[in-house]
N, C-alpha and C positions, 0 to 999 in steps of 0.2 A: 427486689425486682432488678436491680442493677447487677447484683451478684449472679442472679440466674441469667441474666444477658451475656455476662462475661464468660459463664460456663458454656453456654450456647454457642457463642462466637468461636470458642476454643474447639468445640467439636466440630463445627463446620469447617475450621481450618485443617484439622486433622482428616476430615473426610476429603477435603480437595487435594491434600498432599497424597493420600492413597489412590484418588483418581488420576492424578498426573503420574504417579509411578507406574500404575498399570498402563496408562496410555503410552508411556516411553518404552515399555518392555517389549521384547521381540516375541515373546511367548507367554502363556498363562504363568502365574506365579504362584508358589507356595505361601502360606500365611507367614512362616518365619522369615521368608525372603522379603516379603512386603514389609513386614515390621522392621527389618533391618534397613531398608531403603528410605523409610520415613522416620527412622530412628525413635520408634515407639515400642513398648513392651507388647509381646504377642497377644495378651489379653486386651489391651487398649485397641490395637489394630483390628482384632476379631470383632470387638463391639461396633467399631465403625463400619466395618465391611457387612457385618450382619444388618445394620440399618440400611445400607445402600442396596443389599440384596432384597430387603423388604419392599424396596421401591422400585426394584427392577433395573437397577443400574449396574449391578455386578451379578455374575453367574459363577456357580462352582461346578466343575466337572465332576460327576459322581464317581467316576473311575479314578482319576488322579487326585482329586481333591484340590486341584488348583483353581485359582480364581481369575476371571478375565471380565473387561467391560463388555456391556451388551450394546445392541444397536439402537437402544433408546437415546444415546447420546447423538447418533446420526439422525435420529427423527427430530431431536430439539435443534440440532444444528440446521437442519433443512427448514424449519419453521422460521429460525432467526434470520436465516440467509434470505428467505422470501419476503420478510418484512424490512430489512435494512435498506437504507438509501444512502449511498455514497454522498450524494449532494446534501442530504440533511445533516450528515455527519461533519462534512467539510465545510458547509457554508458559514458558519461563524468564524472559523479559522481563515477562510478566504476574505471575508471582510476586514478581519483584523490585519491581515497581510497588506491588503489595499491600503488601509488608513495608515499603516507604518510606513510603507514605501511611498505613499501619495502619488501611487501610479495604479492603473487597471491590473486586475489579477483575474485568473480564470483556472478552472478545473477542466481537463479533458481525459477521454478514454479512447481506446482504439476499437474501431468496428470495420470489418472488411477492408483491412489495410489502409484505412484512412483514420484521421484524427476527428473526434466528435467532441464539441464544447458542450459540457453539461451544466455549467454555472459560470457566471461572470460577475465580478464586482467592478463597476465602471470607474475609471480614472476621473481627475478633476476637469478634463476637457472634453469628455465623452468620446474619445478617439476609438475606444474598443467597440462602441456601437456599429462603427463601420467595418473594423478588423475582425472581430470575434463576437458572436452572440450565440445564445443557447440554441443547440441544434445544428449549428453551421459545421459543415465538414471542411477539413483542410488536409493538405499533403503531409506526409510523415518525415520526409527526407529534409525538409527545410524549415521546419518549426521546432521550437525548442521543446514542447511537449511531445512532439513526434519523434524526436531524437531520443527522449527518455524512454518512450514505449518500445522503441526499436532495440533496446538493450535486451528484450525477451528473445529477439530473433536469432536464430542459428544462421550460418552462412546460406544453407539452403532456403531458408525463409526469406532472407533478403533477395536471393536470386529470384525466387517467386514473386516478391513484391515489385522488383524491377520489370519483370517480364509482364505483370498484370497492370501496374500503374505507371511505370516508367520513372525517369528522374527528370520531370519537367523543369525547364529554366525559366523561373518567374522573375528573377532580377539578374544582374551581372555578378551577384554574389552567390547565387543558388549552386549548391553541390549537385553535379550532373553525372558523376562517374562512381561505380561501386567502389573503387579503390579509395577515393576521397571520402566517401561516406563511411567506410569501414574505419579509416583513420580517425575521422570525427567521432565516431562512436567510442573508440578506444579513449579518446581524450575525455569524453563525457564520464566514463567509468572511473577514470583516474582522478578527475577533480570533483565528481559527485553531482554535477549539474551540467545543463546544456544551454547553449546559446542559439538564438536566431539573430544574427547580425545583418539585417536588411536582406534576408535571403528569401523571404516569402513576400514581403511588401517593402518597397522602398520607402525609407523614412521611418521605419519602424524597428525596434530592437527588443528583445525579451530574453528572459532567463527563466529556466525551469528545472524543477527537481522531481525525482521519482516517489510515487506513492506505492507501498507494498502491502499485500494482504498477509494473512496469518502463514501462508505457505512461502512467503518470500518472493512471490512473483510480483512484477509491476503490473499494477492493474489501472493505473492512472498517473496523471502528472499535474503539478500546480506550477503557475507561471505569473510572472510580472512583466508587463509590457507598458511601451510608451514610445513617444515620438524620439527619433534619434537625436535631434537637436538637444533634447534634455536629458534622455537616457543614454548617457555616454558609456564607453567601455569601463571607465573608472567607477561610474555610478553602479553599473551592474555588478561589479566585483564587491562594491561596498555593501550591497543588500544581498549578496549570496548567502550569507549565514542566516537571513531571516527566512528565504525562500526554502532552504534546506530544513530549517527548523520547523516550519509549517507543515512540510511534506513528512516529517518524522512524527509530528503530532497526529496527523491524519492516519498515518500507517499504524502508529500505536492503538488509535481507536479501532482499527481493523485487526488488531491481535497480532500485529507483526512484532517480534522480538528481535532486536538488533543484536548480532553477535559481535563481541570485541574484535 
């Protein structure tokens, strides 16, 4: 039984290699080219391809005899996408991050040029119950999560955001000009995480990192927040690695592959 299981596992692995090779190709492929790409004998590759064709995952053009993936993958992807929940995936990681940092943590997404908090792990003093709660909306230009999400924006998108929402001054520390916002976003890209240094709420600081999906697009952000008297600049820097690590774990669960 164990021997049969190992053989089956090897066959599955070979089939997956063929699927990946075809998905990365710019055009349908010949059998020999597929075999070369996955480093298999032609006969072995043909056996795997035939099995995939039987189940409707690969099609062979009758004229060119070349192979390509079918839209069955798109159908499966659509089903999976409709069932997956970012909140379900990220919640255990969010709780762990909050426990590690001993402060409140949250996950947020962008909707209609605003931040929407979709999950919260409360801190030791319940501060986040006032600042952020599930479903609350917040501005993008003065929150850590918002700055992360703004990295998706082109210059034209930023102009549109400013025209629609403005850069409202919430505290003396709030960024209120496009020039300052663009400079801040450049810093976020450079260091890999964003700060909110009492820019949205006086007396509160946070650090946030980007969550990406399989396409590389930033789809959410995770952050740790707390009172400024406790969450100092030095403390934020000391926990930055934990926040970035948590963001990467969630991104990996969304099939994001980080390039070197």
